[in-house]
mmCIF file of the C-alpha atoms, coordinates in Angstrom:
data_MODEL
# 
_entry.id   MODEL 
# 
loop_
_atom_site.group_PDB 
_atom_site.id 
_atom_site.type_symbol 
_atom_site.label_atom_id 
_atom_site.label_alt_id 
_atom_site.label_comp_id 
_atom_site.label_asym_id 
_atom_site.label_entity_id 
_atom_site.label_seq_id 
_atom_site.pdbx_PDB_ins_code 
_atom_site.Cartn_x 
_atom_site.Cartn_y 
_atom_site.Cartn_z 
_atom_site.occupancy 
_atom_site.B_iso_or_equiv 
_atom_site.pdbx_formal_charge 
_atom_site.auth_seq_id 
_atom_site.auth_comp_id 
_atom_site.auth_asym_id 
_atom_site.auth_atom_id 
_atom_site.pdbx_PDB_model_num 
ATOM 1  C CA . MET A 1 1  ? 75.310 119.647 114.093 1.00 0.00 ? 1  MET A CA 1 
ATOM 2  C CA . GLY A 1 2  ? 79.004 119.119 114.604 1.00 0.00 ? 2  GLY A CA 1 
ATOM 3  C CA . TYR A 1 3  ? 80.144 122.493 115.963 1.00 0.00 ? 3  TYR A CA 1 
ATOM 4  C CA . THR A 1 4  ? 82.266 122.551 119.107 1.00 0.00 ? 4  THR A CA 1 
ATOM 5  C CA . HIS A 1 5  ? 83.048 126.278 119.251 1.00 0.00 ? 5  HIS A CA 1 
ATOM 6  C CA . PHE A 1 6  ? 81.696 129.625 118.080 1.00 0.00 ? 6  PHE A CA 1 
ATOM 7  C CA . LEU A 1 7  ? 83.447 132.313 116.072 1.00 0.00 ? 7  LEU A CA 1 
ATOM 8  C CA . ALA A 1 8  ? 81.683 135.117 117.978 1.00 0.00 ? 8  ALA A CA 1 
ATOM 9  C CA . ARG A 1 9  ? 82.875 136.277 121.376 1.00 0.00 ? 9  ARG A CA 1 
ATOM 10 C CA . ARG A 1 10 ? 79.973 137.907 123.237 1.00 0.00 ? 10 ARG A CA 1 
ATOM 11 C CA . LEU A 1 11 ? 76.851 136.070 124.391 1.00 0.00 ? 11 LEU A CA 1 
ATOM 12 C CA . ALA A 1 12 ? 74.456 138.047 122.172 1.00 0.00 ? 12 ALA A CA 1 
ATOM 13 C CA . ASN A 1 13 ? 76.614 137.340 119.123 1.00 0.00 ? 13 ASN A CA 1 
ATOM 14 C CA . VAL A 1 14 ? 76.914 133.663 120.017 1.00 0.00 ? 14 VAL A CA 1 
ATOM 15 C CA . GLY A 1 15 ? 73.131 133.467 120.219 1.00 0.00 ? 15 GLY A CA 1 
ATOM 16 C CA . THR A 1 16 ? 72.846 135.006 116.763 1.00 0.00 ? 16 THR A CA 1 
ATOM 17 C CA . GLU A 1 17 ? 75.446 132.633 115.373 1.00 0.00 ? 17 GLU A CA 1 
ATOM 18 C CA . MET A 1 18 ? 73.652 129.624 116.852 1.00 0.00 ? 18 MET A CA 1 
ATOM 19 C CA . SER A 1 19 ? 70.320 130.822 115.446 1.00 0.00 ? 19 SER A CA 1 
ATOM 20 C CA . LEU A 1 20 ? 71.826 131.087 111.961 1.00 0.00 ? 20 LEU A CA 1 
ATOM 21 C CA . ASP A 1 21 ? 73.354 127.617 112.277 1.00 0.00 ? 21 ASP A CA 1 
ATOM 22 C CA . VAL A 1 22 ? 70.021 126.101 113.322 1.00 0.00 ? 22 VAL A CA 1 
ATOM 23 C CA . LEU A 1 23 ? 68.181 127.953 110.536 1.00 0.00 ? 23 LEU A CA 1 
ATOM 24 C CA . ALA A 1 24 ? 70.631 126.645 107.925 1.00 0.00 ? 24 ALA A CA 1 
ATOM 25 C CA . TYR A 1 25 ? 70.362 123.105 109.317 1.00 0.00 ? 25 TYR A CA 1 
ATOM 26 C CA . ASN A 1 26 ? 66.555 123.161 109.226 1.00 0.00 ? 26 ASN A CA 1 
ATOM 27 C CA . LEU A 1 27 ? 66.448 124.696 105.746 1.00 0.00 ? 27 LEU A CA 1 
ATOM 28 C CA . LYS A 1 28 ? 68.761 121.978 104.428 1.00 0.00 ? 28 LYS A CA 1 
ATOM 29 C CA . ARG A 1 29 ? 66.464 119.330 105.936 1.00 0.00 ? 29 ARG A CA 1 
ATOM 30 C CA . VAL A 1 30 ? 63.366 120.878 104.338 1.00 0.00 ? 30 VAL A CA 1 
ATOM 31 C CA . LEU A 1 31 ? 65.094 121.145 100.956 1.00 0.00 ? 31 LEU A CA 1 
ATOM 32 C CA . LYS A 1 32 ? 66.167 117.523 101.136 1.00 0.00 ? 32 LYS A CA 1 
ATOM 33 C CA . THR A 1 33 ? 62.668 116.373 102.156 1.00 0.00 ? 33 THR A CA 1 
ATOM 34 C CA . LEU A 1 34 ? 60.483 118.450 99.824  1.00 0.00 ? 34 LEU A CA 1 
ATOM 35 C CA . GLY A 1 35 ? 62.860 119.414 97.059  1.00 0.00 ? 35 GLY A CA 1 
ATOM 36 C CA . PHE A 1 36 ? 63.607 122.911 95.801  1.00 0.00 ? 36 PHE A CA 1 
ATOM 37 C CA . SER A 1 37 ? 60.442 123.662 93.825  1.00 0.00 ? 37 SER A CA 1 
ATOM 38 C CA . LYS A 1 38 ? 58.018 122.545 96.556  1.00 0.00 ? 38 LYS A CA 1 
ATOM 39 C CA . THR A 1 39 ? 59.998 124.449 99.191  1.00 0.00 ? 39 THR A CA 1 
ATOM 40 C CA . MET A 1 40 ? 59.907 127.652 97.128  1.00 0.00 ? 40 MET A CA 1 
ATOM 41 C CA . LYS A 1 41 ? 56.171 127.204 96.505  1.00 0.00 ? 41 LYS A CA 1 
ATOM 42 C CA . ALA A 1 42 ? 55.526 126.769 100.243 1.00 0.00 ? 42 ALA A CA 1 
ATOM 43 C CA . MET A 1 43 ? 57.636 129.842 101.056 1.00 0.00 ? 43 MET A CA 1 
ATOM 44 C CA . ARG A 1 44 ? 55.696 131.939 98.528  1.00 0.00 ? 44 ARG A CA 1 
ATOM 45 C CA . LEU A 1 45 ? 52.380 130.793 100.017 1.00 0.00 ? 45 LEU A CA 1 
ATOM 46 C CA . THR A 1 46 ? 53.465 131.850 103.512 1.00 0.00 ? 46 THR A CA 1 
ATOM 47 C CA . GLY A 1 47 ? 54.818 135.190 102.309 1.00 0.00 ? 47 GLY A CA 1 
ATOM 48 C CA . ALA A 1 48 ? 58.418 134.472 103.267 1.00 0.00 ? 48 ALA A CA 1 
# 
């Protein structure tokens, strides 16, 4: 994903930061694969 350092200092905060980075990466992949309208439809069906 291209990151070599974290902005957070403590381990719990670094874990949160990494989770957000991975979530953003995966969401970008889904949007690129399915497109916006299909992604939103799938999210509504799952209750997200």
